[in-house]
C-alpha positions as CSV (number, residue, x, y, z in Angstrom):
1,M,-6.2,-8.5,19.6
2,N,-7.6,-5.3,21.0
3,E,-11.0,-4.7,19.4
4,S,-10.1,-1.0,18.9
5,V,-7.4,-1.9,16.4
6,N,-8.5,-1.4,12.8
7,A,-7.4,-4.8,11.6
8,D,-9.0,-8.1,10.6
9,P,-7.3,-11.0,12.4
10,A,-8.2,-13.3,9.5
11,E,-6.4,-10.9,7.1
12,L,-3.3,-10.7,9.4
13,A,-3.2,-14.5,9.7
14,K,-3.5,-14.9,5.9
15,F,-0.5,-12.7,5.2
16,S,1.5,-14.1,8.1
17,E,1.1,-17.6,6.8
18,L,2.8,-16.5,3.6
19,A,5.4,-14.3,5.2
20,H,8.4,-16.4,4.5
21,R,7.6,-16.1,0.7
22,W,7.5,-12.2,0.6
23,W,10.9,-11.9,-1.1
24,D,10.6,-14.8,-3.5
25,P,9.8,-13.1,-6.9
26,D,8.2,-16.3,-8.1
27,S,5.9,-16.7,-5.1
28,E,2.3,-15.6,-4.4
29,F,3.9,-12.1,-4.1
30,R,5.2,-12.1,-7.7
31,P,2.6,-9.4,-8.8
32,L,3.9,-7.1,-6.1
33,H,7.5,-7.5,-7.3
34,Q,6.4,-6.9,-10.9
35,I,4.4,-3.7,-10.2
36,N,6.9,-2.3,-7.7
37,P,9.1,-0.4,-10.2
38,L,6.0,1.1,-11.8
39,R,4.5,2.4,-8.6
40,L,8.0,3.5,-7.2
41,D,8.7,5.6,-10.3
42,W,5.2,7.1,-10.2
43,I,5.7,8.2,-6.6
44,D,9.2,9.4,-7.2
45,Q,8.2,11.5,-10.2
46,L,5.5,13.3,-8.2
47,A,7.3,13.6,-4.9
48,P,11.0,13.0,-5.3
49,L,12.1,10.5,-2.6
50,D,15.7,11.4,-2.1
51,G,16.2,13.0,1.3
52,R,12.5,12.7,2.3
53,K,11.1,11.2,5.5
54,V,8.7,8.5,4.3
55,L,6.1,6.2,6.0
56,D,4.9,3.1,4.3
57,V,1.6,2.0,5.9
58,G,0.8,-1.7,5.6
59,C,4.4,-2.4,4.5
60,G,4.1,-6.2,4.7
61,G,7.5,-7.7,3.9
62,G,8.9,-4.4,2.8
63,I,9.0,-4.6,-1.0
64,L,8.0,-0.9,-1.5
65,A,9.6,0.4,1.7
66,D,13.0,-1.2,0.7
67,S,13.0,0.3,-2.8
68,M,12.1,3.8,-1.5
69,A,15.0,3.6,1.0
70,R,17.3,2.7,-1.9
71,K,16.0,5.9,-3.7
72,G,17.5,7.9,-0.8
73,A,14.5,8.2,1.5
74,E,14.5,7.7,5.3
75,V,11.8,5.1,5.5
76,T,9.6,3.7,8.3
77,G,7.5,0.7,7.4
78,I,4.5,-0.2,9.7
79,D,2.3,-3.2,9.8
80,L,0.4,-5.4,12.3
81,A,1.5,-8.7,10.8
82,S,4.4,-9.7,13.0
83,K,5.8,-12.5,10.8
84,A,5.8,-10.2,7.7
85,L,7.7,-7.5,9.7
86,R,10.3,-10.1,10.9
87,V,10.9,-11.0,7.2
88,A,11.2,-7.3,6.3
89,R,13.7,-6.7,9.1
90,L,15.7,-9.8,8.1
91,H,15.8,-8.7,4.5
92,A,16.9,-5.2,5.4
93,L,19.8,-6.7,7.4
94,E,20.8,-9.2,4.7
95,A,20.6,-6.6,1.9
96,Q,22.1,-3.9,4.1
97,T,19.3,-1.5,3.2
98,P,20.2,2.0,4.4
99,R,17.9,4.4,6.3
100,I,15.0,1.9,7.0
101,Q,13.2,0.8,10.1
102,Y,10.1,-1.3,10.8
103,R,7.5,-1.0,13.5
104,E,4.5,-3.1,14.6
105,I,2.0,-0.4,15.1
106,S,-1.3,0.8,13.4
107,A,-1.5,3.9,11.4
108,E,-4.1,5.3,13.8
109,A,-1.8,4.7,16.8
110,L,1.2,6.2,15.1
111,A,-0.9,9.3,14.1
112,Q,-1.5,9.9,17.8
113,E,2.1,9.4,18.6
114,A,3.8,11.3,15.8
115,P,1.4,13.6,13.9
116,A,2.7,15.6,10.9
117,S,6.0,13.8,11.0
118,F,6.5,12.6,7.4
119,D,7.0,14.2,4.0
120,I,5.5,11.3,2.1
121,V,3.1,8.6,3.2
122,T,2.3,5.5,1.1
123,C,-0.6,3.1,1.7
124,M,-0.5,0.6,-1.2
125,E,-2.7,-2.5,-1.6
126,M,-3.8,-2.2,2.0
127,L,-7.1,-0.4,2.3
128,E,-9.2,-3.3,0.9
129,H,-7.9,-5.5,3.7
130,V,-9.0,-3.5,6.8
131,P,-12.4,-3.1,8.4
132,D,-12.5,0.7,8.3
133,P,-10.5,2.1,5.3
134,H,-11.7,5.6,6.1
135,S,-9.9,5.5,9.4
136,V,-6.7,4.6,7.7
137,V,-7.1,7.4,5.2
138,A,-7.7,9.9,8.1
139,A,-4.6,8.6,10.0
140,C,-2.4,9.0,6.9
141,A,-3.6,12.6,6.5
142,Q,-2.6,13.2,10.1
143,L,0.8,11.6,9.7
144,V,1.9,13.7,6.7
145,K,3.3,17.2,7.1
146,P,1.4,20.1,5.7
147,G,2.2,20.3,2.0
148,G,3.2,16.6,2.0
149,W,2.1,13.8,-0.2
150,V,-0.1,10.7,0.5
151,F,-0.3,7.9,-2.0
152,F,-2.9,5.2,-2.1
153,S,-3.6,2.2,-4.3
154,T,-6.5,-0.3,-4.2
155,I,-9.1,-2.1,-6.3
156,N,-12.3,-0.8,-7.7
157,R,-15.7,-2.5,-6.8
158,N,-17.6,-3.3,-10.0
159,A,-18.3,-6.3,-12.2
160,K,-15.2,-5.9,-14.3
161,A,-13.0,-5.7,-11.2
162,F,-14.6,-8.8,-9.8
163,A,-14.1,-10.7,-13.0
164,L,-10.4,-9.6,-13.5
165,A,-9.0,-9.0,-10.0
166,I,-10.8,-11.9,-8.2
167,V,-12.0,-14.5,-10.6
168,G,-9.2,-14.0,-13.2
169,A,-6.3,-13.3,-10.9
170,E,-7.1,-15.8,-8.1
171,Y,-9.0,-18.6,-9.7
172,V,-8.1,-18.7,-13.4
173,L,-4.5,-17.4,-13.7
174,R,-3.7,-18.2,-10.1
175,M,-1.6,-15.1,-9.8
176,L,-2.8,-14.7,-6.2
177,P,-4.0,-17.2,-3.6
178,R,-7.7,-17.8,-3.6
179,G,-9.4,-15.5,-1.0
180,T,-6.8,-12.8,-1.2
181,H,-9.5,-10.2,-1.9
182,E,-13.2,-10.0,-0.8
183,Y,-15.5,-8.2,-3.3
184,A,-17.4,-6.4,-0.5
185,K,-14.2,-4.8,0.8
186,L,-13.2,-3.3,-2.6
187,I,-13.4,0.5,-2.8
188,R,-14.8,2.6,-5.6
189,P,-12.7,5.7,-6.6
190,S,-15.6,7.9,-5.6
191,E,-15.6,6.4,-2.1
192,L,-11.8,6.9,-1.7
193,A,-12.1,10.4,-3.0
194,A,-14.8,11.2,-0.4
195,A,-12.6,9.7,2.3
196,C,-9.7,11.9,1.2
197,R,-11.9,15.0,1.1
198,A,-13.1,14.2,4.6
199,A,-9.5,13.9,5.8
200,D,-8.5,17.2,4.2
201,L,-6.5,15.7,1.4
202,D,-6.6,17.1,-2.1
203,V,-6.6,14.5,-4.9
204,V,-3.9,15.6,-7.3
205,Q,-3.7,12.7,-9.7
206,T,-5.6,9.4,-10.3
207,R,-4.1,6.6,-12.4
208,G,-5.2,3.1,-13.3
209,M,-2.9,0.1,-13.5
210,Q,-3.3,-2.2,-16.4
211,H,-1.9,-5.7,-16.9
212,N,-1.5,-7.9,-20.0
213,P,-1.5,-11.5,-18.7
214,L,0.0,-12.8,-22.0
215,T,3.1,-10.6,-21.9
216,G,3.1,-10.0,-18.1
217,R,3.5,-6.3,-18.7
218,Y,2.0,-3.7,-16.3
219,W,1.5,0.0,-17.2
220,L,-0.3,3.1,-15.9
221,S,-3.2,4.6,-17.7
222,S,-6.4,6.7,-17.2
223,D,-8.5,3.5,-16.8
224,T,-9.4,3.2,-13.1
225,S,-12.0,0.5,-13.6
226,V,-9.9,-2.2,-11.8
227,N,-6.7,-1.4,-10.0
228,Y,-6.1,2.3,-9.4
229,L,-3.8,4.7,-7.6
230,F,-4.4,8.1,-5.9
231,A,-1.8,10.8,-5.4
232,T,-3.1,13.2,-2.8
233,R,-1.6,16.2,-0.9
234,R,-2.3,17.8,2.4
235,P,-2.7,21.6,2.0
236,A,0.2,23.6,3.2
237,A,-0.3,25.4,6.5
């Protein structure tokens, strides 16, 4: 892999190894299937998807991208994990998902190729898996049109997040494969906010995502101590 690409080969290999299981709702990707309606509705409420041109950065097997297309958006999903993209394309064909395409390209490269091309950009559960998350944030800001929305989700870096998102989710409850997340790569909300400001993105709303392991229910709240989401907007020209 070209050293200039902002990607960790080990991370790409990790997700490629599981690629065939992306669309199995009882697989390692079950949490993504469970939270998808929640994050989809949150995005759609702030920035209605119908008729919008949308980019999903780090789309993986296409769970969010597919659901946004079904909301009426024209969606492009990008990732650098080849096997995951093949799964996403196959699912789109089998499910006859309208208005969706997938490309193997980095956010930074696409920002050079097609700046200010999208009404909405999403980058969910991806920043904590790349060597330079600030570079991805900057690329997302370049890719969205003036006045457009950029949505991020990631995991906080603190003792509580380590206990719940890593020890609890990966080792105790086994909701995720061990090694899915590395504590040092987690991102504090203050750090993400600083990256957004540096990229000229205004933080409009911050939400936390809560989970009850006994009931399996997920919901949004004001508690950003573990999983959290940012809604940001590029100032209008």
